[in-house]
N, C-alpha and C positions, 0 to 999 in steps of 0.2 A: 474478680471477674476476669475472663480472658480478654486478650486484646482483639479488637475487631480485625477481620481479615482484610487483605489488600483489595481495594475495589476493583471490579472487573471493568475492562474497557477504558478508553480515554487516556490522555497523556497526563503525567504528573506536572506540577507547576514548574519543576526544574526544566523538563523537556519543552514545556510550553514557552518558557523564557528563551531557551536556546533556539527553538524554532522561530520565535518572533524576531530574534536578532538576525538569524540567517536570512529569513524571508525579507526582512527590512533591507538588509544589505543587497540581496538579489534584486529587489524592486528598485532600489536606488540605482544600482548598477545598470539595470535595464533602461531606466528612465534616462540616465546619463548617456548610455550608448545610443538610445533612440534620438535624443536631442543632438548628440554628436554627429549621428548619421545625417540628420536634417541639415545641420550647419555645414557639414562637409559637402552635401549635395548642392546647397546654395552656393558655397564657395566655388565648387567645380563648375556649376552653371555659369557663375559670373565670369570665371576664367575662360570657359569655352566660348561664351557669347562674345567676349572681347576678341578672342582669336578668330572666330567665325566672321565677325564683322570686318576685321582687318584683312583677312584673305579674300572675302567677297569684294571688298572695295578695290582689291588689286586686279581682279579678273578683267575689268574693262581695258586695262593697259595691255593685257595679253591678247585681247581680240584685235583683229585688223581694224583699221580706220573705216568708219561708216559700215561696220559689219552688218548691222541690222538692215540697212538699206540695200546692201549687196545681196543679202539673202532674199529680200523682198523682190529684187529685180532678177533673181535666178542666176547670179553671177558667181556663186560659190560652188565649186566642183566637189565631187565626193572625195577626191584625193586631198583637196585643201581641208575639208571637214575632218577627215581622219587624222591629218597632221595636227589640226587644232585639238582633237581629242587626246592625242599623245602629249601635247604640251600641257593641257589642263590636268592630265593624269599625273605628270611629273610634279606639277605645282601642288596638287592635292596631297601627294605623298610627302613632299617636303613640309607642308603645313600640317600634316597629320589629321587630315579630314577625310571623310568617306567619299563624298561627292562634291564636285564643283560643276556648276552648269549655269546656262543663261537661257531664258525663255521669254516669249512674248505672248500677248493676247491678240488673237486674230480670229475673226469669224466665230466668236463665242467659244473659242477653245484656247487652252494654254499649249503653245507649240514650242518644241525644243529647238534652240538656236545652236547650242554647243553643250558638251557634257564631258566630264572625265569618265573613266572606266575603272572597275575593280580588277584585281588579278584574275578572278574567275572569268569576267567578261572579256578581258584581253586574250586569254587562252582560247576562248570559244569564238573570238572575233565577233562578239554579239553585244553591242552597246547601243544606247539610244541614238537613233538616226536623226538626220537633219529634218526639222519640221514634223517630227513624230509627235502625235498628241500625248499630253500628260494625263493619264487616266486618274481620276479622282484627285486632283491637285489640292493641296491645303488652301484653305480660304485666305491665309495670310499672303499668298502670292497676289491674289486679286486686290487685297487691301493695300499692299505696297504699291501696285500699279496705280490705283485710284487716288491714293493720298500723296504719293511721292515720298513717303517716309519709310525707313527700314522697319521690318517686322520680324519678331522672333516667334517660333512655334515649336511645340513638341507634338508629334503625331506618329501614326502608324499607317503604312500602306503596304502594297504587295512586295516591296523591296525590304521592308523591315521597319523598326521603330527608330526615329531620328529626332535630334535637336537641330533646328535649322535657323538660318537667317536669310532674309530676302531683301536685297538692296536694290532700289531703282537705279537705272543707268540710262544713258542715251539722252536724246532730246525729245521735244514735243512731237517730232515727226517719226522718229524711230526709237520710241521708249521701250525698254525691256527690263527684265529683273534678273539679277545675279543671285544664285542660291548657293549656300555652302552647308553641308550636312556632316554631323558626326553621329555615330550610333549610340543610342541611349544605353545599350548593354555595356558598352565600354565605360560610360560614365558611372553606371551602377557598380561595375567591378572595382573601380577605384575607391568609391565610397564604402563598398562592402568590405574591402580589405582593412580600411580604418575601423569599421564597425567591429570586425573580428578582434582587432587589437584592443578596443575598448572593452569588449566582452571578456576577453581573457584577463585583462587587468581587474575587471570587476569581480570575476570569480575568485581571483586571488584575494581580493579584499574581503569577499564573503567568507572565504575559508578562515582568514584571520579573525574576523568578527565572530564566526562560529566557535572557534577555540576559546576566545575571550568569553563568549556567552556560556560555554560549558562551565568554566570556573566561576563566573559571576552568578550564573543561574543556581548552581548548587549552594553557593554561599547565601544567596538571597532566600532560596526556597526552604532551607533546612529548618529554620524556626517555624515557618508556615506549615511544613509537613508535620512537625511535632504538634503544633496547635490543632491541625486537622485531625490527627490521630486521637488526641485527647477529647476533642469535641464529639467525635463519633461515639464515644462511650455513653453519651447522653441520649442517643437515638433509641435506646431500648425502652424508654418511657419509665424506667425505674431508677430513681435517683438515690437509692439506698446503698449502692456499691460503687460509688464514684470517688472514693478517697484518693486513690493513686492519681487519677486524672486531675482532680482538684488541686493536688499538691504540685503536679507538673505545670498546670495553668498558673498557679501562684508564682512559681519560679519564673515563668515567662513574663508575667505581669510586673515582676520586680527587677529582672536582670536582662530582659530582651532589648532589642532595638526600640526606638520610640514608637514606631507604628505597631510593632509586635506587642509591646507593653500595652498600648491602648486597646488593641484588638483582644488580647487575652483578658484584660480587665473588663472589657465590654461583655465578653462571653461569660465571665464569672457572674457579672451582674444580671445578664440575661438568664442564666441558669437559676439564680436565686429568684428572679421575678417569675420565671416559668413554674418553679415549685409552688410559689404563692398563687399564681393563676390557676394551676391545676387544682389546688385545694378549693379556691373560690368556685371554679367551674364545677367541681364535684358537688358543692353545696347548691349552686344555682340549678344544676341539672336535676338534682333530687327535688328541689322546690318546683321546678317546671313540670316534672313528671307528676308531682302531687296536684298542681293546679290543673294540668291536662286531665288527670283522672277525675277531678272534681267537675271540670267542664263537661266531660263525657257523661258523668252522672246527671248533671243539669240538663244536658241534651236529651238523655233518655227520659228524664222526668217530664220535660216539656213535650216531647213527642207523645208520651203517655197521656197528656192532657187533651190532645187532639181527638176528635171523634174517630172511633174505629169502624163505624158503619154508617150509611146514610139513614136519616130519620124515616120512620114509617108514615109517609104522607101520600094518601090515596090520590092518584091523578097527577103526581109530581115526581120528577127525577132530580134528586139533589146530590151534588158532589162537592168535595172540597179538597184542597191541597195546600201544603205550606213547606217551604224550604228556607232554612236560615243561611245567612251568608257566612256565619262562623259556627262554632260549636253550639251556641245558643243564640236565639234571635228575639226581636221585639214584636214580631207578628203573631197573631193567632186567629183561628176561626173556631166557632163552636155552634152547636145547636142542642136544643132540648125540647121536650114535649110538655105541654100543660095538661092539666086534668081534663080540659075540654077537647083535647085532640089537636090543638093548634101547635105549630112549630115555631120556636124562637131561634132566629139565626143571628149570630153576631160575628163581625170581622173587625179587627183592630190592628193598628200599626203604631207602635211606640217609636218616637224619634231615636235614631241610632240603631246599632245592632251589637250584640255581645251579651255578656252576663247581666249588666245593669238593666238594659231594656227588657231582657228576658224575665227578670224578677218583677218589673213593673207590669209586663204583659200578664204574668200569673196573677198579680193583684187585681188587675182590671177584669180578668176572667172571673175571679171570685166575686167581685162587686156585681158583675152582670148576672151571674148565676143566682146571687142572693136577691137581686132586685127585680129581675124580669121573670116574674112567676104569677103575679096577680093580674087584675084588670085595670090597674092604674094607667093613665095615659103615658105613652112613651116619653113625651116631653118632660113630664115630672121626674121620671126615672133617670133620664139622661142628665137633667139639671142636677139631681142629687149626686150622680156619679161624678159630674164635673167638680162639685165642691169637695168630694172625697179625694179625687186625684190632685186637686190644687193643694189640699192639706198635706198630701204625701210628698209632692215634688217641689213645693214652694216656688212654682213658676220656672223651675230649671228644666223641665221635661214636659212634653205634651203628647197626647194620644189622639190620632184620628180614629173615629169609632162609628161603625155602622150597626144598626139594630133593625131587625124586621120581624114582624109577627105574621106568620102565614096561616090562613084559614083554608085548608084544603077543600073543605066542603063547599065554601062559597067561591073558591078560586080567587081570593083576594089577599092582599098583603099590605099591612101598614108598615112603612119604612121611615126611619129617621137617620140622617147622616150628619154627624158632628165633624165636619171638615173632611170626611172621607170621600174621595171621588177621583175621577169621574165614575158614576154608575152607568152601566150600559144595559138598556132594555130593548131586546129584539122583538119586533112585532111580526109574527108570521104572515098575517094577512097582507101587509104591505112590503115585506122583506126590507124594512128599514129599521134603523137603530135610533132610539131616543136616549137622551141623557137627563134623567130626573135630577132636579136641583138638590144641592146640599142644604142643610137646615141650621147652620150656625158654626161657631168656631170649634176647633178641636178641644178635647177635654184637657184641663190643666193650665190653660193660658190665663183666663180671667175667671175669678171665683164666682162672680155674680152674673156671668154671661147668660143670656136668654136664648133659647133655641126655638125654632119654628115648630108648630105642632106635628109636622111630619107630612107624609104623602100617602094616600090610599091608591094602591095599584090593583087593577083587575087583570087576570090572566085569561087569555083565550088559548085553545090548544096550539102548541108550537111556540108560544111566547117564552122568552128566556131572559132572566135577570142575571147579569154577570157583575160580581163585585171583586175587584182586585186591589192589591196594595201597589204603591208607586214603584216597587222593585221591578215590576213588569215593564212599564213604559219609560222609566228613567235609565235603564241599562244602556250603556253606550257601546257603539262599535269601535273597532280599532281606529277608525277615522275621527272619533270623537263625536259621532252623531247619535242622539238618543233614538231608541225604538219608537217612542212617541205614541200618543193617543190615536193618531190617525192610522198608523200601522196596526195598533191593537184592535181598533174598530174593524179594519179590513180583515184581519185574521179571524176575529169573532164572526163576522158575517159569512166568511167562507166555510166556517165549521158549524153553522147554525143547524144543519140537518142532523148532526151527530148527537149521541147521548151526552149528558152533562160531563161525565168523567172524560170522555174523548175530546170534548170541546176544550177543556183545560189542557189536556195533553197536546192538542194541536197548537194552541196558542203558545205553550211553553216551547214546543219545537221551533216555531217561527222566531221567537225571541232568541233562542240559543243559536239558530242558524245566522241571524242578523248580527249577533254579537260574538261570533266565533273568534277565539283568540284572546278574549278578555275575561277577566275573573269576575264572578258575580259580586257586584258591589253592595247590594242591599238585600234584606230579607224579601221573600216573594210569597204571597198568599193569594189564593183565588177560591171563590165559591160560585157555582153555577146552579141556578134554580130554574128548571124547565117544566112547563106544563105539558103533560102528555095527553090529557083529555079531560073533559068536563067531569067533575066528581058529582056524586049523587047529592042533591040538595036536601 
């Protein structure tokens, strides 16, 4: 067989290893550079703060004695102030700071007592004047005045971004603050120069690591590439033409590196297991298809046992419906006619659902058809069916069973429920729903169980008897709440004016809307018997 083509897109393992090595080196270099920059900035700040504090502490010695008091008394002339500006400017240049100044707090403002000037300000003869207010002063100035302790601050104002120190000076009568500034841009420039050096050194390291990665990546990836090529030959699903790939994997399993040997050996074992699994899957699939086909046949047979049309009952509208939870189910309903024109209606629910309960349901239907045809009392027939079901199931399965004999001419019905309930009887005259009692245990629990004789019902026009299996009211919503008998009763009452078939459809729709998003858990069966009018006596 031909070799599979090179896969499209994506990087090979070799280049992935190379990329990983280079990216790791770059990431490490970036981290080291960033940490170096942070450390450099902290070092520069410490050095600058020490220098600022030293020069600020020297400013009071430059100012004339009792300078703050003389300013307060108006004894400082403009020429004296300009001479002081020149002296502070010279001191600032020698100390390599941007500004040196002194200010005080008066009348709720920070006022300038003295200040150095930049080259630009000297040329324009435009510097801070005596007692000129400091617009938007840093809070650290006020803190230094209030606490009497030096304060450092980094801030930005209309003159630029600065790192500053504010040192209290003077006495309690004439206290003022000396400030010294350097530009943050100058500090960043020093640290950035070092950062560039770190970055260049890191790129050199990354280049070396990349070259090493190329050599190491090719060496590491070569057996993996061979292994990948050989394994791809298995992806066509046909293991009949893999001799060459099997031989190559065998060589890797015996002569490769430890990891490659283990991986090649694992792939060989996986291939052999996969061949066995495919054989098993083929057999299981064939068996499953056979079982599915048989279940479909059972479903068709069970559906064929359900009545295809309502019984001919003068003055009554009778409908039924059943839906299994799986291919076949344990519910059924049935009706038949006696020679006297009476209608025999049965509804049953075998425990569980699936093929086993479906077989038992068919057996119960046969028992009912064979037994419910004469004039024997219902209780005798139900007791006999109970013994037959017990003999068949040996107590491992039981059946809730409803039987009713309807006399359309008299508008009466004798019913007997062996554990099947609740039964819902709608009375049109009062628009209320009654629940006739059940008459004993379900079939198949106790062999000698005795059932009550049953109940005689009389129908008036509009009255409806509804018999359902528990699949209707035990179906849960996505929140784990059952539809319940109360909702079933309300749905039945809301649909009572409809024909029997539409009553069942309306209740089904309400159940499905309530349980939307969940799968039907149990078989569902319903029969509705509606009196449409008084029959001839």
